[in-house]
C-alpha positions as CSV (number, residue, x, y, z in Angstrom):
1,M,-146.2,24.4,117.8
2,G,-148.0,22.9,120.7
3,N,-147.3,23.9,124.3
4,T,-147.1,20.9,126.7
5,L,-147.5,21.1,130.5
6,C,-146.0,18.2,132.5
7,G,-147.0,15.8,129.7
8,L,-150.6,15.9,130.9
9,C,-152.1,18.7,128.7
10,T,-151.2,20.4,125.4
11,C,-152.5,23.4,123.5
12,I,-152.4,23.0,119.7
13,D,-152.0,26.2,117.8
14,Q,-154.3,27.4,115.0
15,A,-153.2,26.1,111.5
16,S,-151.4,23.2,113.1
17,V,-152.3,19.6,113.8
18,G,-150.9,17.3,116.5
19,V,-150.0,13.6,116.2
20,V,-151.0,11.6,119.2
21,E,-149.4,8.2,119.9
22,R,-150.4,5.4,122.4
23,W,-147.5,3.2,123.5
24,G,-145.4,4.3,120.5
25,R,-148.2,3.6,118.0
26,F,-150.2,6.2,116.1
27,E,-153.5,6.9,117.8
28,K,-155.1,10.0,116.3
29,L,-154.7,13.6,115.1
30,A,-155.2,16.4,117.5
31,E,-157.1,19.5,116.2
32,P,-156.1,23.0,117.3
33,G,-157.1,23.7,120.9
34,F,-156.5,22.4,124.5
35,H,-156.0,18.6,124.9
36,F,-155.5,16.3,127.9
37,F,-153.3,13.1,127.7
38,N,-153.1,10.1,130.0
39,P,-149.5,9.1,130.4
40,I,-150.5,6.1,132.5
41,A,-152.3,4.7,129.5
42,G,-149.2,5.5,127.3
43,E,-150.9,8.4,125.5
44,W,-148.7,11.3,124.5
45,L,-148.1,14.0,121.9
46,A,-145.6,12.7,119.4
47,G,-145.3,16.0,117.4
48,V,-147.1,18.9,115.8
49,L,-147.2,19.7,112.1
50,S,-148.0,23.1,110.5
51,T,-150.7,23.2,107.8
52,R,-149.6,26.6,106.5
53,I,-148.3,26.9,103.0
54,N,-144.6,26.5,102.8
55,S,-142.3,27.8,100.0
56,L,-139.2,26.1,98.7
57,D,-136.9,27.7,96.2
58,V,-134.9,25.3,94.0
59,R,-132.1,26.4,91.7
60,I,-131.4,24.0,88.9
61,E,-128.6,24.2,86.3
62,T,-129.2,22.3,83.1
63,K,-128.6,22.5,79.3
64,T,-131.0,23.4,76.5
65,K,-131.4,21.7,73.1
66,D,-129.1,24.3,71.5
67,N,-126.3,23.6,74.1
68,V,-126.8,26.7,76.2
69,F,-126.3,26.2,79.9
70,V,-129.0,27.9,82.0
71,Q,-130.0,28.2,85.6
72,L,-133.7,28.0,86.5
73,L,-135.0,29.3,89.8
74,C,-138.2,27.3,90.7
75,S,-140.5,28.2,93.6
76,I,-142.6,25.4,95.0
77,Q,-145.5,26.2,97.3
78,Y,-146.8,23.2,99.2
79,R,-148.7,22.3,102.4
80,I,-149.6,19.3,104.5
81,V,-153.1,17.9,104.0
82,K,-154.7,17.9,107.4
83,A,-156.5,14.6,106.9
84,N,-153.3,12.8,105.9
85,A,-151.0,14.5,108.4
86,D,-150.0,11.1,109.9
87,D,-148.5,10.1,106.5
88,A,-146.6,13.3,106.3
89,F,-145.3,12.7,109.8
90,Y,-144.3,9.1,109.5
91,E,-143.4,8.6,105.8
92,L,-140.9,11.3,105.0
93,Q,-137.9,12.2,107.0
94,N,-137.0,15.3,105.0
95,P,-139.8,16.4,102.6
96,K,-137.8,19.4,101.2
97,E,-135.0,17.1,99.9
98,Q,-137.6,14.8,98.4
99,I,-139.4,17.6,96.6
100,Q,-136.1,19.1,95.4
101,A,-135.0,15.7,94.0
102,Y,-138.2,15.4,91.9
103,V,-137.9,19.0,90.7
104,F,-134.3,18.3,89.5
105,D,-135.4,15.1,87.7
106,V,-138.4,16.6,85.9
107,V,-136.7,19.9,84.8
108,R,-133.6,18.1,83.6
109,A,-135.8,15.8,81.5
110,Q,-137.9,18.6,80.0
111,V,-135.5,21.5,79.3
112,P,-133.0,19.6,77.1
113,K,-135.9,19.1,74.6
114,M,-136.2,22.9,74.1
115,T,-134.1,25.6,72.6
116,L,-133.3,28.7,74.7
117,D,-136.0,30.7,73.0
118,E,-138.6,27.9,73.4
119,L,-137.7,27.7,77.1
120,F,-138.5,31.4,77.6
121,E,-141.7,31.0,75.7
122,Q,-142.8,27.7,77.3
123,K,-141.6,28.0,80.8
124,G,-145.2,27.6,82.0
125,D,-145.2,24.1,80.4
126,V,-142.1,23.1,82.3
127,A,-143.8,24.3,85.6
128,Q,-146.9,22.3,84.7
129,A,-144.9,19.2,84.1
130,V,-143.2,19.6,87.5
131,L,-146.5,20.2,89.2
132,V,-148.1,17.0,87.7
133,E,-145.1,14.8,88.8
134,L,-145.0,16.3,92.3
135,E,-148.7,16.0,92.9
136,K,-148.6,12.3,91.9
137,V,-145.6,11.5,94.1
138,M,-146.1,13.8,97.2
139,G,-149.8,13.2,97.4
140,A,-149.1,9.7,98.7
141,Y,-147.1,11.2,101.5
142,G,-149.8,13.6,102.7
143,Y,-148.6,16.7,100.9
144,N,-150.5,18.9,98.4
145,I,-148.6,21.0,95.8
146,E,-150.3,24.4,95.6
147,H,-148.3,26.2,93.0
148,I,-145.1,26.0,91.0
149,L,-143.5,29.1,89.6
150,M,-140.6,29.4,87.2
151,V,-139.3,32.6,88.8
152,D,-136.2,33.2,86.7
153,I,-134.3,31.7,83.7
154,I,-130.6,32.8,83.8
155,P,-128.5,31.9,80.8
156,D,-124.7,31.9,80.9
157,T,-123.1,35.3,81.1
158,S,-121.5,35.0,77.7
159,V,-124.8,33.9,76.1
160,R,-126.6,36.9,77.6
161,K,-123.9,39.2,76.3
162,A,-124.2,37.7,72.8
163,M,-128.0,38.0,72.9
164,N,-127.7,41.7,73.9
165,E,-125.3,42.3,71.1
166,I,-127.6,40.6,68.5
167,N,-130.5,42.7,69.7
168,A,-128.4,45.9,69.6
169,A,-127.3,45.0,66.0
170,Q,-130.8,44.4,64.9
171,R,-132.0,47.7,66.3
172,L,-129.1,49.5,64.7
173,Q,-129.9,47.9,61.4
174,L,-133.5,49.0,61.7
175,A,-132.5,52.5,62.6
176,S,-130.2,52.6,59.5
177,V,-133.2,51.6,57.3
178,Y,-135.4,54.3,58.8
179,K,-132.6,56.8,58.5
180,G,-132.1,55.9,54.8
181,E,-135.8,56.2,54.1
182,A,-135.8,59.6,55.8
183,E,-132.8,60.8,53.8
184,K,-134.5,59.5,50.6
185,I,-137.7,61.4,51.4
186,L,-135.6,64.5,52.2
187,Q,-133.8,64.3,48.8
188,V,-137.0,63.8,46.9
189,K,-138.7,66.7,48.7
190,K,-135.6,68.9,48.1
191,A,-135.6,68.0,44.3
192,E,-139.3,68.7,44.1
193,A,-138.8,72.1,45.9
194,E,-135.9,73.0,43.5
195,A,-138.1,72.0,40.5
196,E,-141.0,74.1,41.8
197,A,-138.6,77.0,42.5
198,K,-137.2,76.9,39.0
199,Y,-140.6,76.7,37.5
200,L,-141.9,79.7,39.4
201,G,-138.7,81.5,38.6
202,G,-139.3,80.9,34.9
203,V,-142.8,82.1,35.2
204,G,-141.6,85.2,36.9
205,V,-139.0,85.9,34.3
206,A,-141.6,85.3,31.5
207,R,-144.0,87.7,33.2
208,Q,-141.2,90.3,33.7
209,R,-140.3,90.2,30.1
210,Q,-143.9,90.4,29.0
211,A,-144.4,93.4,31.2
212,I,-141.3,95.0,29.8
213,T,-142.4,94.3,26.3
214,E,-145.9,95.7,26.9
215,G,-144.3,98.8,28.5
216,L,-142.0,99.4,25.6
217,R,-144.9,98.9,23.2
218,D,-147.0,101.5,25.1
219,N,-144.1,103.9,25.1
220,I,-143.5,103.5,21.4
221,L,-147.2,104.1,20.6
222,N,-147.4,107.1,22.9
223,F,-144.2,108.6,21.6
224,S,-145.4,108.1,18.0
225,H,-148.7,109.8,18.6
226,K,-147.2,112.8,20.6
227,V,-144.2,113.4,18.3
228,E,-145.3,113.7,14.8
229,G,-143.1,112.4,12.0
230,T,-141.4,109.7,14.1
231,S,-141.6,106.1,13.1
232,A,-141.6,103.0,15.4
233,K,-138.1,102.1,14.3
234,E,-136.7,105.5,15.4
235,V,-138.4,105.2,18.8
236,M,-137.1,101.6,19.3
237,D,-133.6,102.8,18.4
238,L,-133.9,105.6,21.0
239,I,-135.2,103.2,23.7
240,M,-132.4,100.7,23.0
241,I,-129.7,103.4,23.3
242,T,-131.3,104.4,26.6
243,Q,-131.3,100.8,27.8
244,Y,-127.7,100.4,26.7
245,F,-126.5,103.4,28.7
246,D,-128.5,102.2,31.7
247,T,-126.8,98.9,31.5
248,I,-123.3,100.6,31.4
249,K,-124.3,102.6,34.4
250,D,-125.4,99.5,36.4
251,L,-122.1,97.8,35.6
252,G,-120.2,100.7,36.9
253,N,-122.2,101.1,40.1
254,S,-122.1,97.4,41.1
255,S,-119.3,96.7,43.5
256,K,-119.5,92.9,43.0
257,N,-118.9,92.9,39.3
258,T,-115.4,92.4,37.8
259,T,-113.9,94.6,35.1
260,V,-115.8,94.1,31.8
261,F,-114.2,95.3,28.5
262,I,-116.8,96.1,25.8
263,P,-116.4,98.1,22.6
264,H,-117.9,101.5,23.1
265,G,-118.6,104.3,20.7
266,P,-121.4,105.8,18.6
267,G,-120.9,103.2,15.9
268,H,-121.0,100.4,18.3
269,V,-124.3,101.5,19.6
270,R,-125.8,101.4,16.1
271,D,-124.2,97.9,15.6
272,I,-125.9,96.7,18.8
273,G,-129.2,98.1,17.7
274,D,-128.9,96.3,14.4
275,Q,-128.0,93.0,16.0
276,I,-131.0,93.2,18.4
277,R,-133.3,94.2,15.5
278,N,-132.1,91.4,13.3
279,G,-132.5,88.9,16.1
280,M,-136.1,90.0,16.7
281,M,-136.8,89.8,13.0
282,E,-135.5,86.2,12.8
283,A,-137.5,85.3,15.9
284,A,-140.6,86.8,14.5
285,A,-140.1,84.9,11.2
286,S,-139.7,81.5,13.0
287,A,-142.5,82.1,15.6
288,P,-144.9,85.0,14.9
289,V,-146.1,86.7,17.9
290,D,-149.0,89.1,18.1
291,G,-147.8,92.7,18.3
292,G,-145.0,92.4,15.8
293,P,-141.2,92.5,16.5
294,A,-141.5,95.1,19.2
295,S,-143.4,92.6,21.4
296,L,-140.3,90.3,21.5
297,L,-138.1,92.9,23.0
298,G,-136.9,91.6,26.4
299,L,-133.9,93.7,27.2
300,P,-133.8,94.9,30.9
């Protein structure tokens, strides 16, 4: 603001402009600096206006197209045009109320055409509409609108709560889908692992039986060569009896097995041998294997 001394001289501050009158009529604008006035000639300083940028925050409550009540916080940055400072001084009594009224009018004409989602997406369009209208109106009064910012859009509390619940539900649904896909993949991988384990277990059992068969065959051949007058049948009977007694021994030594009742006696051993031999003969007849019936023997 200017500093006046006895009505004869005044100092106008930087970023300010003075309005000089002569006999109550506008005479000129006073630039920043020191000025002399002649009271005798009716010259005096009527007022000083700041040319700095001013900010006005306006809170508007309105309704969207989908009947949602919202509050918009709009920040208007404006300044006085130095060359037209006399219009700003004489034409408007309260420029802030004038600007606020036009902001209310434009916003309440634009927002009801949009849904809430469109308002959030196109808030820049609303600010641009307010800027165009204010520049057209306030420019005639010596004001320039620098910027208009839509600082915040605040829906009703119940609407915000509902929007948060919808967002949370969508995220939970998406999480359930991902969880289901993960469980599906886990089950598939588990099934593949079980299938692979069973396959490898079968291969191991087959190799084990093949090794047992080869070992028995070698034992029979060695025994036949070393003990003259023995046939392959007699050697196989001896091996089966040995295996039979080993099995009985294993059943007795195992603490996890329950009581097993089996017929036992010299005659039963011969019956078991005959049953095994007959089974091997039938298998050899249906699917011949190199090495004869002895190669089919797979008893542990």
